[in-house]
Backbone as ProteinMPNN parsed JSONL, in Angstrom:
{"seq_chain_A": "MDFGRFPIISILEDMLEVPEDHNEKSRNNPSRAYMRDAKAMAATPADVIEHPNAYVFVVDMPGIKGEEIKVQVENENVLVVSGERQRENKESEGVKYVRMERRIGKFMRKFQLPENADLEKISAVCNDGVLKVTVEKLPPPEPKKPKTIQVQVA", "coords_chain_A": {"N_chain_A": [[9.053, 38.299, -10.16], [6.313, 35.835, -10.538], [5.131, 34.558, -8.092], [2.302, 33.252, -7.764], [1.973, 31.002, -9.346], [2.714, 29.108, -8.263], [1.915, 26.203, -6.682], [2.766, 25.431, -4.05], [2.981, 28.304, -2.724], [0.733, 28.954, -3.071], [-1.169, 27.223, -0.687], [0.784, 27.631, 1.363], [0.488, 30.959, 1.404], [-2.736, 29.995, 2.542], [-2.738, 28.604, 4.332], [-1.318, 30.686, 6.166], [-3.388, 32.542, 5.971], [-3.777, 34.65, 4.243], [-5.499, 37.401, 3.108], [-8.076, 37.348, 1.282], [-8.374, 38.276, -1.545], [-5.61, 39.404, -2.201], [-3.064, 39.202, -4.828], [-5.092, 38.115, -6.123], [-6.133, 37.333, -8.629], [-3.512, 36.754, -9.945], [-3.871, 34.522, -9.124], [-5.28, 31.146, -9.64], [-7.762, 29.384, -8.78], [-9.507, 27.457, -6.426], [-12.447, 28.726, -4.569], [-11.161, 30.551, -0.955], [-13.146, 29.543, 0.912], [-14.712, 28.029, -0.271], [-12.183, 26.149, -0.39], [-12.069, 25.733, 2.525], [-14.451, 24.758, 3.282], [-14.282, 22.482, 1.957], [-12.277, 21.05, 3.153], [-13.198, 21.397, 5.593], [-15.689, 19.53, 5.601], [-14.142, 16.697, 4.58], [-12.988, 16.619, 6.989], [-14.712, 15.283, 9.119], [-16.087, 12.699, 10.112], [-18.752, 10.708, 9.588], [-21.643, 8.276, 10.18], [-24.291, 6.764, 8.34], [-27.118, 5.839, 9.094], [-30.041, 3.128, 8.229], [-32.597, 3.059, 9.498], [-35.992, 1.152, 9.664], [-38.205, 3.003, 10.096], [-36.497, 5.395, 10.176], [-34.319, 7.687, 9.08], [-30.961, 7.836, 10.508], [-28.433, 9.812, 11.379], [-24.698, 9.721, 12.284], [-22.441, 11.41, 13.661], [-19.21, 12.026, 15.061], [-17.97, 14.456, 17.429], [-16.013, 14.614, 19.497], [-15.219, 16.885, 22.474], [-16.95, 18.968, 21.835], [-19.538, 21.191, 22.82], [-23.297, 20.06, 22.792], [-24.474, 23.074, 22.451], [-22.773, 24.07, 20.636], [-22.947, 23.605, 17.993], [-24.542, 23.086, 15.101], [-27.905, 21.805, 13.404], [-29.061, 22.013, 10.386], [-31.671, 22.527, 7.446], [-31.121, 22.691, 4.336], [-32.171, 23.947, 0.947], [-34.307, 22.279, 0.886], [-34.122, 20.295, 1.115], [-30.862, 18.943, 1.846], [-29.628, 17.916, 4.519], [-27.726, 19.665, 6.879], [-24.384, 19.949, 9.443], [-22.524, 21.268, 11.426], [-19.915, 23.494, 12.72], [-17.44, 25.224, 14.641], [-15.138, 24.082, 16.174], [-12.734, 25.862, 19.151], [-9.512, 26.792, 19.377], [-8.086, 25.863, 22.788], [-7.352, 28.037, 25.298], [-4.65, 27.753, 27.097], [-2.889, 28.592, 27.507], [0.158, 29.748, 29.483], [2.587, 31.966, 31.484], [5.21, 30.723, 30.428], [4.23, 28.591, 29.495], [3.732, 26.252, 27.236], [2.379, 24.368, 23.948], [3.708, 21.475, 23.116], [3.261, 19.89, 20.999], [0.883, 20.041, 19.319], [-1.877, 18.142, 18.029], [-4.942, 17.343, 17.928], [-7.638, 18.551, 15.595], [-8.526, 21.719, 15.183], [-11.009, 24.792, 14.537], [-13.417, 24.842, 11.492], [-15.787, 22.978, 11.678], [-18.169, 20.378, 8.517], [-20.505, 18.846, 7.787], [-22.751, 17.594, 4.896], [-25.479, 16.254, 3.943], [-27.548, 14.927, 1.429], [-31.03, 14.224, 1.264], [-33.186, 11.558, 1.136], [-35.84, 11.134, -0.756], [-38.206, 10.846, 0.905], [-37.948, 11.496, 3.365], [-39.288, 12.65, 6.333], [-38.743, 16.029, 6.55], [-40.057, 17.573, 8.837], [-39.916, 16.205, 10.813], [-37.402, 16.082, 12.542], [-35.184, 14.936, 14.7], [-32.159, 15.945, 16.989], [-29.55, 14.711, 19.076], [-27.239, 15.14, 21.141], [-23.979, 13.497, 22.78], [-21.985, 12.536, 25.145], [-20.326, 12.992, 23.046], [-20.544, 12.41, 20.687], [-23.366, 12.826, 18.332], [-26.325, 12.606, 16.996], [-28.177, 12.537, 14.729], [-31.481, 12.164, 14.093], [-34.021, 11.63, 11.53], [-36.712, 11.304, 10.716], [-39.381, 8.765, 8.637], [-41.299, 9.649, 5.869], [-44.779, 8.054, 5.788], [-45.356, 5.726, 3.685], [-46.615, 5.678, 0.379], [-50.027, 5.108, -0.337], [-51.853, 2.16, -1.809], [-53.032, 3.213, -5.216], [-56.026, 2.773, -5.59], [-57.728, 0.676, -7.76], [-60.434, 2.452, -10.212], [-63.597, 2.053, -10.356], [-65.911, 2.016, -12.623], [-69.061, 1.991, -13.834], [-70.949, 0.176, -15.917], [-73.722, 0.859, -17.624], [-76.836, 0.006, -18.969], [-78.276, 0.372, -21.947]], "CA_chain_A": [[8.692, 36.486, -10.238], [4.936, 35.291, -10.267], [4.761, 33.583, -6.962], [0.944, 32.712, -7.708], [1.784, 30.602, -9.885], [3.518, 27.876, -7.637], [1.327, 25.645, -5.658], [3.153, 25.835, -2.624], [2.901, 29.199, -2.312], [-1.1, 28.999, -2.609], [-0.864, 26.601, 0.481], [1.412, 28.78, 2.464], [-0.852, 31.381, 1.583], [-3.523, 29.713, 2.799], [-2.106, 28.206, 6.078], [-0.992, 31.596, 6.537], [-4.787, 33.067, 5.847], [-3.769, 35.595, 3.181], [-6.47, 38.375, 2.892], [-8.584, 36.292, 0.035], [-7.956, 39.724, -2.378], [-4.21, 39.697, -2.091], [-2.606, 38.194, -5.93], [-6.607, 36.715, -7.198], [-5.748, 37.804, -10.335], [-2.669, 35.826, -10.443], [-4.458, 32.954, -9.059], [-7.076, 30.215, -10.803], [-7.985, 28.474, -7.97], [-11.094, 27.718, -6.346], [-12.249, 30.252, -3.979], [-10.743, 30.399, 0.15], [-14.242, 29.822, 1.359], [-14.912, 26.373, -0.903], [-11.246, 25.104, -0.022], [-12.185, 25.443, 3.93], [-16.04, 24.024, 3.132], [-13.858, 20.971, 1.789], [-11.394, 20.395, 4.022], [-14.233, 21.0, 6.97], [-16.477, 18.174, 5.316], [-13.265, 15.837, 4.269], [-12.442, 16.068, 8.744], [-15.661, 15.233, 10.016], [-16.619, 11.546, 9.357], [-20.083, 10.376, 9.799], [-22.321, 6.879, 9.748], [-25.705, 6.994, 7.847], [-28.044, 4.324, 9.025], [-31.149, 3.533, 7.6], [-34.043, 1.994, 9.961], [-37.238, 0.504, 9.15], [-39.066, 3.894, 10.063], [-35.86, 6.612, 10.421], [-32.858, 7.829, 9.561], [-29.973, 8.115, 12.036], [-27.045, 10.223, 11.115], [-24.062, 9.739, 13.261], [-21.41, 12.065, 13.88], [-18.491, 12.078, 16.427], [-17.203, 15.428, 17.485], [-15.348, 15.105, 20.68], [-15.002, 18.036, 22.634], [-18.024, 20.051, 21.076], [-20.691, 20.549, 23.173], [-24.177, 20.681, 21.521], [-25.339, 24.734, 21.748], [-22.115, 24.693, 19.77], [-23.821, 22.692, 17.026], [-25.471, 23.745, 14.691], [-27.828, 21.312, 12.593], [-30.143, 22.633, 9.818], [-31.981, 21.204, 6.436], [-31.405, 23.794, 2.948], [-32.334, 23.413, -0.408], [-35.53, 21.389, 1.101], [-33.714, 18.058, 1.169], [-30.052, 18.769, 2.512], [-29.304, 17.919, 6.063], [-25.985, 20.72, 6.954], [-24.259, 19.706, 10.329], [-21.72, 22.196, 11.393], [-19.873, 24.017, 14.452], [-16.257, 25.645, 15.01], [-13.974, 24.274, 17.668], [-11.49, 26.486, 19.056], [-8.678, 26.161, 20.236], [-8.44, 26.285, 24.395], [-6.006, 29.254, 25.496], [-4.802, 27.532, 28.228], [-0.835, 28.616, 27.586], [0.269, 31.756, 30.417], [3.738, 32.328, 30.986], [6.294, 29.823, 30.27], [3.836, 27.275, 29.435], [3.43, 26.241, 25.516], [1.913, 23.507, 23.35], [5.297, 20.746, 22.406], [2.802, 19.19, 20.242], [-0.982, 19.887, 18.642], [-2.815, 16.908, 17.437], [-6.287, 17.553, 17.72], [-8.513, 19.436, 14.924], [-9.443, 23.164, 15.726], [-11.294, 25.031, 13.307], [-14.576, 24.303, 11.313], [-16.702, 21.388, 10.921], [-19.172, 20.529, 8.309], [-21.117, 18.027, 6.747], [-23.533, 17.78, 4.009], [-26.432, 14.776, 3.314], [-28.642, 14.5, 0.653], [-31.916, 13.875, 2.261], [-33.782, 10.75, 0.275], [-37.625, 11.784, -1.086], [-39.107, 10.036, 1.713], [-37.551, 11.829, 4.964], [-40.415, 13.841, 6.875], [-38.669, 17.732, 7.201], [-40.77, 18.4, 10.382], [-39.844, 15.813, 12.391], [-36.256, 15.949, 12.514], [-34.266, 15.377, 16.254], [-30.738, 16.446, 17.399], [-29.129, 14.463, 20.321], [-25.387, 15.686, 21.454], [-23.894, 12.659, 24.41], [-20.418, 11.689, 24.462], [-19.313, 13.661, 21.322], [-21.414, 11.74, 19.588], [-23.92, 13.78, 17.875], [-27.384, 11.874, 16.622], [-30.004, 13.195, 14.06], [-32.821, 11.528, 13.768], [-35.087, 12.137, 10.39], [-38.805, 10.414, 10.432], [-39.469, 8.425, 7.178], [-42.411, 9.696, 5.652], [-45.114, 6.758, 5.83], [-45.857, 4.987, 2.036], [-48.36, 6.416, 0.3], [-51.212, 4.219, 0.203], [-51.69, 2.149, -3.072], [-54.431, 3.883, -5.767], [-57.63, 1.439, -5.855], [-58.654, 0.865, -9.321], [-61.47, 3.126, -10.316], [-64.582, 1.084, -11.129], [-66.846, 2.251, -13.642], [-70.885, 1.395, -14.075], [-71.719, 0.277, -17.275], [-75.496, 1.378, -17.861], [-78.169, -0.622, -19.846], [-79.218, 1.421, -23.295]], "C_chain_A": [[7.424, 36.392, -10.3], [4.73, 34.379, -9.318], [3.438, 32.455, -7.131], [0.92, 31.738, -8.096], [2.169, 28.849, -9.369], [2.635, 27.454, -6.2], [1.452, 25.631, -4.218], [2.895, 27.111, -1.709], [1.64, 29.583, -2.211], [-1.408, 28.347, -1.047], [-0.318, 27.163, 1.227], [0.406, 29.858, 2.608], [-2.491, 31.498, 2.362], [-3.758, 29.748, 4.35], [-1.818, 29.635, 7.049], [-2.416, 32.947, 7.051], [-4.549, 34.57, 5.415], [-5.116, 36.014, 3.178], [-6.519, 37.134, 1.26], [-8.392, 37.222, -1.628], [-7.016, 39.709, -2.874], [-4.166, 38.463, -3.901], [-4.07, 37.379, -6.329], [-6.27, 36.974, -7.865], [-5.026, 37.215, -11.053], [-2.753, 34.371, -10.677], [-5.587, 31.947, -9.904], [-7.133, 29.085, -10.217], [-9.077, 28.857, -6.723], [-11.062, 28.724, -4.931], [-11.551, 29.657, -2.23], [-11.602, 29.426, 0.994], [-14.559, 28.574, 0.853], [-13.876, 25.794, -0.59], [-11.316, 24.939, 1.652], [-13.127, 24.764, 4.092], [-15.348, 22.565, 2.981], [-13.525, 20.301, 2.316], [-12.485, 20.072, 5.33], [-14.99, 18.885, 6.219], [-15.423, 16.728, 5.291], [-12.888, 15.425, 6.127], [-13.064, 15.801, 9.338], [-16.205, 13.585, 9.31], [-18.273, 11.327, 10.01], [-20.534, 8.304, 9.106], [-23.725, 7.268, 9.352], [-26.26, 5.586, 8.256], [-29.564, 4.302, 8.612], [-31.923, 2.537, 8.935], [-35.381, 1.916, 9.387], [-37.987, 1.981, 9.009], [-37.98, 5.66, 9.855], [-34.533, 6.406, 9.506], [-32.132, 8.129, 9.838], [-28.303, 8.475, 10.528], [-25.731, 10.35, 12.251], [-22.841, 10.178, 13.139], [-19.857, 12.56, 14.95], [-17.593, 13.707, 16.48], [-16.89, 15.801, 18.831], [-14.972, 16.866, 21.403], [-16.018, 19.477, 22.058], [-19.136, 19.325, 21.929], [-21.826, 21.812, 22.262], [-24.891, 21.994, 21.186], [-24.509, 24.586, 21.112], [-22.113, 24.09, 18.391], [-24.777, 23.346, 16.078], [-26.123, 22.561, 13.207], [-29.096, 22.358, 11.423], [-30.445, 21.79, 8.369], [-32.24, 23.245, 5.72], [-31.396, 23.495, 2.066], [-33.471, 22.425, 0.21], [-34.834, 20.442, 1.602], [-31.925, 17.989, 1.715], [-29.719, 19.191, 3.719], [-27.72, 18.657, 6.369], [-25.826, 20.335, 8.384], [-23.351, 20.653, 10.195], [-21.518, 23.192, 12.674], [-18.398, 24.441, 13.904], [-16.127, 24.661, 16.167], [-12.634, 24.714, 17.557], [-10.65, 26.111, 19.678], [-8.458, 26.84, 21.914], [-6.637, 27.009, 24.295], [-5.574, 28.822, 26.864], [-3.114, 27.78, 28.704], [-0.906, 29.908, 28.699], [1.696, 30.712, 29.783], [4.514, 31.016, 31.144], [6.202, 28.356, 30.331], [3.481, 27.466, 27.618], [3.354, 24.859, 24.819], [3.724, 22.504, 22.734], [4.795, 20.42, 21.024], [0.942, 19.294, 20.339], [-1.1, 19.379, 17.404], [-4.352, 17.127, 16.814], [-6.977, 18.696, 16.99], [-8.648, 20.727, 15.536], [-9.847, 22.939, 14.241], [-12.65, 24.735, 13.177], [-14.63, 23.102, 10.572], [-17.466, 20.971, 10.34], [-19.719, 19.493, 7.56], [-22.908, 18.219, 6.385], [-24.392, 16.455, 3.73], [-26.988, 15.139, 2.718], [-29.813, 13.705, 1.391], [-32.598, 13.108, 1.229], [-35.393, 11.491, 0.321], [-38.447, 11.646, 0.516], [-39.044, 10.365, 3.151], [-38.711, 12.757, 4.923], [-39.323, 14.776, 7.129], [-39.048, 18.234, 8.261], [-40.641, 17.331, 11.279], [-37.873, 14.995, 11.885], [-35.384, 16.594, 14.044], [-32.611, 15.513, 16.118], [-30.478, 15.775, 18.633], [-27.331, 14.758, 20.327], [-25.047, 14.488, 23.269], [-22.44, 11.871, 24.046], [-19.893, 11.981, 24.301], [-19.738, 12.831, 20.788], [-22.503, 12.479, 19.381], [-25.231, 12.658, 16.743], [-28.021, 12.436, 15.79], [-30.529, 12.22, 13.459], [-33.347, 12.002, 12.355], [-35.829, 11.108, 9.809], [-38.804, 10.148, 9.004], [-40.715, 9.074, 6.908], [-43.111, 7.736, 5.348], [-45.609, 6.832, 3.962], [-46.981, 5.758, 1.556], [-49.175, 5.163, -0.215], [-51.788, 4.015, -1.703], [-52.773, 2.762, -3.833], [-55.268, 2.41, -6.014], [-57.857, 1.311, -7.122], [-59.867, 1.388, -9.345], [-62.809, 2.164, -10.96], [-65.764, 1.853, -11.9], [-68.369, 2.002, -13.967], [-71.091, 1.675, -15.179], [-73.063, 0.349, -17.145], [-75.962, 0.854, -19.218], [-78.402, 0.424, -21.007], [-79.973, 0.177, -23.46]], "O_chain_A": [[7.141, 37.51, -9.869], [4.14, 33.346, -9.635], [3.444, 31.269, -6.801], [0.043, 31.024, -7.61], [1.949, 27.784, -9.947], [2.612, 28.024, -5.109], [0.562, 25.77, -3.379], [2.682, 27.132, -0.497], [1.307, 30.446, -1.399], [-1.921, 29.123, -0.241], [-1.05, 27.365, 2.197], [-0.394, 29.899, 3.543], [-3.171, 32.484, 2.646], [-4.432, 30.386, 5.159], [-2.012, 29.715, 8.262], [-2.452, 33.796, 7.942], [-4.994, 35.531, 6.042], [-5.98, 35.14, 3.24], [-5.695, 36.516, 0.587], [-8.3, 36.617, -2.696], [-7.047, 39.953, -4.08], [-4.83, 37.453, -4.135], [-4.101, 36.225, -6.758], [-5.161, 36.539, -7.554], [-5.214, 36.96, -12.242], [-2.323, 33.525, -11.462], [-6.522, 32.259, -10.641], [-6.772, 28.003, -10.681], [-9.394, 29.943, -6.238], [-10.098, 29.276, -4.402], [-11.406, 28.439, -2.131], [-11.048, 28.588, 1.705], [-14.735, 27.794, 1.789], [-14.141, 24.615, -0.351], [-10.633, 24.031, 2.126], [-13.027, 23.966, 5.024], [-15.701, 21.613, 3.677], [-13.916, 19.136, 2.38], [-12.636, 18.995, 5.908], [-14.738, 17.696, 6.415], [-15.813, 15.733, 5.902], [-12.602, 14.293, 6.517], [-12.652, 15.813, 10.498], [-16.628, 13.453, 8.162], [-18.688, 11.989, 10.961], [-20.086, 7.542, 8.249], [-24.311, 8.099, 10.047], [-25.902, 4.492, 7.821], [-30.246, 5.326, 8.652], [-31.639, 1.353, 9.114], [-35.741, 2.774, 8.581], [-38.401, 2.246, 7.881], [-38.471, 6.739, 9.524], [-33.909, 5.37, 9.273], [-32.128, 9.313, 9.501], [-27.683, 7.941, 9.608], [-25.901, 11.2, 13.125], [-22.035, 9.466, 12.541], [-19.841, 13.679, 15.463], [-16.723, 14.005, 15.662], [-17.238, 16.853, 19.368], [-14.525, 17.804, 20.743], [-15.703, 20.663, 21.963], [-19.563, 18.174, 22.018], [-21.785, 22.915, 21.716], [-25.608, 22.206, 20.208], [-25.01, 25.019, 20.074], [-21.079, 24.185, 17.73], [-25.7, 24.082, 16.429], [-25.41, 22.338, 12.229], [-29.811, 23.266, 11.847], [-29.835, 20.77, 8.048], [-32.84, 24.26, 6.074], [-30.597, 22.582, 1.858], [-33.262, 21.364, -0.377], [-35.145, 19.835, 2.627], [-31.613, 16.841, 2.03], [-29.534, 20.353, 4.08], [-26.684, 18.082, 6.034], [-26.915, 20.269, 8.953], [-23.146, 21.071, 9.055], [-22.399, 23.609, 13.425], [-18.106, 24.05, 12.773], [-17.018, 24.519, 17.004], [-11.744, 24.458, 16.745], [-10.758, 25.211, 20.511], [-8.628, 28.027, 22.195], [-5.554, 26.786, 23.754], [-6.052, 29.433, 27.819], [-2.428, 27.411, 29.658], [-1.766, 30.788, 28.746], [1.973, 29.857, 28.942], [4.295, 30.321, 32.136], [6.931, 27.434, 30.696], [3.119, 28.46, 26.988], [4.294, 24.11, 25.087], [4.616, 23.024, 22.063], [5.5, 20.551, 20.024], [0.111, 18.812, 21.109], [-0.748, 19.735, 16.279], [-4.762, 17.087, 15.654], [-6.997, 19.787, 17.56], [-8.974, 20.635, 16.719], [-9.619, 22.12, 13.351], [-13.3, 24.414, 14.172], [-14.096, 22.514, 9.632], [-18.34, 20.739, 11.175], [-19.175, 19.338, 6.467], [-23.853, 18.66, 7.04], [-23.748, 15.544, 3.209], [-27.397, 16.191, 3.209], [-29.579, 12.679, 2.029], [-32.761, 13.78, 0.211], [-35.9, 12.175, 1.21], [-39.201, 12.495, 0.989], [-39.737, 9.837, 4.021], [-39.095, 13.437, 3.971], [-38.711, 14.395, 8.127], [-38.529, 19.249, 8.726], [-41.138, 17.39, 12.403], [-37.429, 14.014, 11.289], [-35.078, 17.722, 14.429], [-31.996, 15.15, 15.115], [-31.214, 16.202, 19.521], [-26.498, 14.5, 19.458], [-25.581, 14.601, 24.373], [-22.019, 11.085, 23.197], [-18.785, 11.83, 24.814], [-18.849, 12.306, 20.116], [-22.828, 13.002, 20.447], [-24.78, 12.042, 15.777], [-28.785, 13.181, 16.403], [-30.129, 11.557, 12.502], [-32.862, 13.105, 12.105], [-35.681, 10.355, 8.846], [-38.378, 10.963, 8.185], [-41.407, 9.086, 7.927], [-42.526, 6.717, 4.982], [-46.05, 7.767, 3.294], [-47.936, 6.287, 2.126], [-48.493, 4.169, -0.462], [-52.026, 4.883, -2.544], [-53.733, 2.946, -3.085], [-54.978, 1.333, -6.534], [-58.392, 2.333, -7.552], [-60.626, 0.899, -8.508], [-62.749, 1.672, -12.087], [-66.612, 2.26, -11.106], [-68.249, 1.591, -15.122], [-71.344, 2.78, -15.658], [-73.493, -0.377, -16.248], [-75.543, 1.212, -20.319], [-78.827, 1.501, -20.587], [-80.882, 0.11, -24.287]]}, "name": "protein", "num_of_chains": 1, "seq": "MDFGRFPIISILEDMLEVPEDHNEKSRNNPSRAYMRDAKAMAATPADVIEHPNAYVFVVDMPGIKGEEIKVQVENENVLVVSGERQRENKESEGVKYVRMERRIGKFMRKFQLPENADLEKISAVCNDGVLKVTVEKLPPPEPKKPKTIQVQVA"}
């Protein structure tokens, strides 16, 4: 029996982190890397605020240290915020988790930057579990002045 055709088996394999090449020929699913990225993006809420001179991206990241967060610009206009929250190893002999609800693992968000974003003026600050990435705007282009042509008398 081919278990790869049943969605529940695919979900269980993802949860158990079965190696990606295991039974890949029998499944027609997106890659695990794609699925991990999609889950990481869906689980990372963000606000985008436009100010007169800048765009501000606000992402809640409770319990994440600033040095564990990576902020990059990809493909000249995509802002990427990513990182990973590790499980705390506080279990000792006789102590176990009764309930674990806080999210662990990879997180990521991608934002398409507008044309007037100044990629040379990007700053990021993490304070009390809230990351604020500020992208300054380019100054608006100056309007072209009409060209005056001197008329000569013949």
